[in-house]
C-alpha positions in Angstrom: 29.9 149.2 212.6 31.8 146.2 214.0 28.8 143.9 214.0 28.2 144.4 210.3 31.9 143.9 209.6 31.8 140.5 211.3 28.9 139.4 209.1 30.9 140.0 206.0 33.0 137.1 204.6 36.7 137.6 205.3 39.1 138.0 202.4 42.8 137.6 203.2 45.1 138.6 200.3 48.3 136.5 200.4 50.3 139.7 199.9 49.6 140.6 203.5 52.1 139.7 206.2 49.6 138.4 208.8 49.1 134.6 209.0 46.7 133.0 206.5 43.1 132.4 207.7 43.6 128.6 207.2 46.3 128.4 210.0 44.1 130.2 212.5 42.4 127.9 215.0 38.9 126.5 214.5 37.0 124.2 216.8 36.1 121.7 214.0 38.4 119.6 211.8 38.9 120.2 208.1 36.7 117.4 206.9 37.8 117.9 203.2 41.5 117.5 204.0 43.4 114.5 202.6 44.9 114.2 206.1 41.4 113.1 207.3 40.7 110.9 204.3 39.2 113.5 202.0 39.0 112.4 198.4 38.9 114.1 195.0 36.5 112.0 193.1 35.7 113.7 189.7 35.5 116.9 187.8 34.1 118.3 184.6 37.5 119.4 183.4 41.1 118.8 184.6 43.1 120.5 182.0 45.6 122.0 184.4 45.0 120.1 187.7 42.9 117.6 189.6 40.5 118.0 192.5 42.7 116.1 195.0 45.1 119.0 194.9 42.4 121.2 196.5 42.6 119.0 199.6 46.3 119.2 200.4 47.1 120.4 203.8 49.9 122.8 202.9 49.5 126.1 201.0 49.7 125.8 197.3 53.2 126.4 196.0 52.2 127.5 192.5 49.3 127.4 190.0 50.2 123.8 189.2 49.5 122.8 192.8 45.7 123.4 192.4 42.7 122.6 190.2 42.4 124.8 187.1 40.1 124.2 184.1 40.6 125.1 180.5 39.0 128.3 179.2 35.5 127.6 177.7 35.8 128.1 173.9 32.3 129.5 173.7 32.9 132.3 176.1 31.0 135.4 174.8 33.0 138.3 173.5 31.1 140.7 175.8 30.4 139.8 179.4 26.8 140.4 180.5 26.1 141.0 184.2 23.0 140.0 186.0 21.6 143.3 187.4 20.1 141.5 190.4 23.3 139.8 191.6 26.1 141.7 189.8 27.6 138.4 188.7 28.1 137.2 185.2 24.9 136.1 183.5 26.2 132.9 181.9 25.5 129.2 182.0 29.2 128.4 181.7 30.7 126.6 184.6 32.9 123.8 185.7 32.6 121.5 188.8 34.5 119.1 190.9 33.3 116.6 193.5 35.0 115.8 196.8 34.2 113.3 199.5 34.7 114.2 203.1 36.9 112.2 205.5 35.9 111.1 209.0 32.5 109.9 207.8 31.5 113.4 206.7 29.7 116.1 208.7 27.3 114.9 211.3 23.6 115.5 210.7 22.4 118.2 213.1 25.9 119.6 213.5 27.0 120.1 209.9 29.5 122.4 208.2 30.7 125.4 210.2 33.4 127.0 208.0 34.5 127.1 204.3 37.7 128.6 202.9 38.1 129.1 199.2 41.7 129.9 198.3 42.8 131.5 195.0 46.5 131.6 195.9 48.7 132.2 192.9 45.7 132.7 190.6 46.0 136.4 189.8 44.5 136.6 186.3 42.8 133.3 185.9 40.8 132.9 189.1 37.0 132.2 188.7 34.6 135.0 188.7 32.6 133.2 191.3 32.3 130.0 193.3 29.4 128.0 194.7 29.6 125.0 197.0 26.8 122.4 197.3 26.6 119.4 199.6 24.8 116.0 199.6 24.4 113.4 202.2 24.2 109.7 201.2 24.4 106.3 202.7 27.4 104.6 201.1 25.6 101.2 201.3 22.8 102.5 199.1 24.5 105.2 196.9 28.0 104.8 195.5 30.5 107.5 194.9 30.1 106.9 191.2 26.4 107.7 191.4 27.2 110.9 193.3 29.6 112.0 190.6 27.2 111.1 187.8 24.6 113.5 189.3 27.0 116.4 189.7 26.6 117.8 186.2 22.8 117.7 186.3 21.0 121.0 186.4 18.3 119.9 188.9 19.4 120.1 192.5 17.2 117.0 193.4 17.9 114.1 191.1 16.4 110.6 191.0 19.4 109.5 193.1 20.1 112.3 195.6 19.7 115.9 196.6 22.3 118.6 196.2 21.7 121.5 198.5 23.7 124.8 198.8 26.4 125.3 201.4 27.9 128.4 199.9 25.7 130.3 197.4 27.4 131.7 194.3 29.9 134.2 195.6 32.4 136.5 193.8 36.1 135.7 194.1 39.3 137.9 194.2 42.8 137.2 193.0 45.5 135.5 195.2 43.5 135.4 198.4 41.8 133.2 201.0 38.0 133.8 201.3 36.5 132.6 204.6 32.8 131.9 205.2 31.5 131.1 208.7 28.2 129.6 209.7 28.0 131.7 212.8 27.8 134.9 210.7 25.2 133.4 208.2 27.7 132.8 205.4 27.0 129.0 205.2 23.6 127.7 204.1 22.2 124.5 205.5 24.9 124.6 208.0 23.3 121.9 210.3 22.7 119.3 207.7 24.7 116.2 207.4 27.2 116.2 204.4 29.2 113.4 202.9 30.2 115.0 199.6 30.6 118.5 198.2 30.4 119.9 194.7 32.6 122.9 194.0 31.3 124.9 191.0 33.3 127.7 189.4 31.9 130.3 186.9 32.8 130.4 184.1 36.2 128.6 184.5 39.6 129.2 186.1 41.7 127.9 188.9 41.5 127.4 192.7 44.4 126.5 195.0 42.6 125.0 197.9 39.0 124.4 199.2 38.8 123.8 203.0 35.6 122.7 204.5 35.2 122.3 208.3 32.5 120.6 210.4 31.6 118.3 213.1 32.7 114.8 212.1 30.6 111.6 212.3 33.7 109.7 213.3 36.4 110.7 215.8 40.1 111.5 214.9 43.0 109.4 215.9 43.2 106.0 214.2 40.4 107.0 211.8 42.4 109.9 210.5 45.5 107.8 210.0 43.9 105.3 207.6 43.8 107.6 204.6 43.1 106.2 201.2 44.5 107.9 198.1 42.3 110.3 196.1 40.8 109.0 192.9 42.1 112.1 191.0 
C-alpha cells in the first residue's frame, strides 16, 4: 500500500527524466555541503578522488568528480553473502570523514535526510554504504583526533563515540538514494552531529553524499565564510 511505499528509501535512477531528489525542496539545509562550510577531512584511500568532491553542490559531471577507492587486492574470488542481511560477508571496506558546516546538526534536532549518489558509477559503485556520526566539542577534540578514530573497529573509542545514522544499506548504479528520518530510515536522527564517517563495502565510488539537518548556527554570513576542504 501507499504507506508501506513511503517507508521505503527512494531510489532515483539518473536515467529518468524527472528532477533529481537533491533538487527537491527540504526544510533543513545540506549541512555537509561545501557551500555551508562542509569539509572533507580524511579517507582510507583516495586513489581516484578525494572526500571533498562528495560535498560539491552541483551534480557530479563524471566519475572523476567524486570519491572512488582502489579495488582491494585481497578481494576473495567468490563473494559470500550473509544470509541474515543479504549483503556481502566481508571485512573489506573504505571510509571517509567529513565535517559539517554551520556548526553541525543541533542536539535534539539532528539529521533529517541523507542522499547517497552513485551518479556515473555504473559498474564500480559500492555494494553497500553506511554513515556514522559523532558529536565533539572542537575545543576539546580536534579534527585530527576524529579522523584518527575513524578506522577503529570499536564504535566507542577512548576519544569519542561513532553512532549509526544510516545502517549498512545496498546501493544501485547511477542513482540517488534518499533516506528520511520521518520514515525511519535515519538512525539517531535527533542526536547532535559534527562529523560523519561514510563507509563503503568493499570499495568503489560515490559521486555525492548530502546530509541535511537542523544547524547549530544560522545561515547568512556564517554560510559565506567557507574554508577550503583539507582534501
